[in-house]
N, C-alpha and C positions, 0 to 999 in steps of 0.2 A: 275317552280310551287313551291309552299310552303308546305314544309313538316310538319305533323301534330304535336306540341310541346310535347316533353317526358314528363313523368310523374315528373320529377326533372326539367325539364325545368317551368314547370306551378307552382310547390313549391316556384323557384329561383322567379317569378313574384310574388307571392304574398308575398313573404317577402322582395321584392322591394318596393311593394305598401305601405306594413307596414315599411319600414322605411320612405318613402315621408309623411306618418302618423304621424310618432313620430318626424320628424323634423317641422313637421307644426304645431303639438302641441308644443314642446318645444317651438317655436317661440311666439307663442301665448299666455303661461305660462307666460314667462319673460314679457311680456308687452312693454319692449323697445327693444327689438331685431331689429338690423339694417336689420334682414334678409327682403328684400322689392318682392313684384312679380318679377320682373326682375333678382334678385339675386335667386329665388326661382326654376324659369325658370332655369336657367344656370345648378343650382346643381342636381334639376330632371333630364335635359339633360345628365348629366354625370352618375347619377346614374343609367338610363336607357339601358347606352352604356355597364352595366355589363351583361346584358341578350341579348342572340342570338337568342331565340325564341319569344321575346315581343318586341314593341316597346314602346315609352312612352305613348303615347295614350292607350295604351292597359291595361299598369300598371296603367296609371292612372287613368280607368276606374274602376278597380279592387280597386283601393284607393278610390274612390269618394262613390261607392256603399258601402265599409265596413265603412265609415263614414255614411254615410245614414243610415244603419243598428242598428249604435252604437247609433244612436240620437233618434232611433225608427220610420223612416220615412220609406217611401212605399218602396218596390223593384222596382228597374229600376231608382235610385236615379240617377248615372250615366248618364244613356240615357236623361233624362230629361234636366243637367245640360250642358250635350254636344250639343243639338240639339238648346238650342236656343241662341241667341245674347243678347249679355248683358255687362254691364259696367264690369264685373269682369272675367275674360275668366274661364274656367274650372280648370286648376292647382291652379289659383289663392285663390278659393274657397277654397281650404283647410287652406288658412291660415285666412279666417272667422273665427269669434268667432261662439259658436252653435248658438246662435240666427240668428244672420245673414244669417248663414249657411241654416237654416231650413226657414228664410224667401226668400232666393234665390229661393229654393225650391218649395216653397208655390206659388210666381210669375210666376216659369216656369211653373208648374201645370196651375194656369190662364191662361198663355197666350197661352198654346196649349189645354186648354179646358179642362183638365184631373179633374176627380171628386177627 
C-alpha cells in the first residue's frame, strides 16, 4: 500500500519537473544541442530517481502540464499527450519547440474529439 506523498515530496517533484523543463528549454535554445530523445530519457530517468514519492511518469505529467500552461494551452495537456500514440513520446515532447508542442496538443485534441 502506498502512502500519500508529504508536502516536501510534492515540492521536490515540482522542482524535478522544473529541472526537466529547464534542461529541455536549454537544449531548444542552443539549437545544436546533442541532447536527443534517448539521451533526454536517460537523463530524466536519473533525475526521477532523486524522488521517493513520485516516479518519472508523475514528474513528467507535472512538467507537461506546466509547459502547457506556460504556452496558454488548456488544462489537461499532460493527460492529452500521455493518452495518444504518436511519433513523439510524451517525454520527448518537452524537446519540441513551442509551435510543434502546440501542434502536437492540437492534434491530440482532434484525435480524441476534444473541443
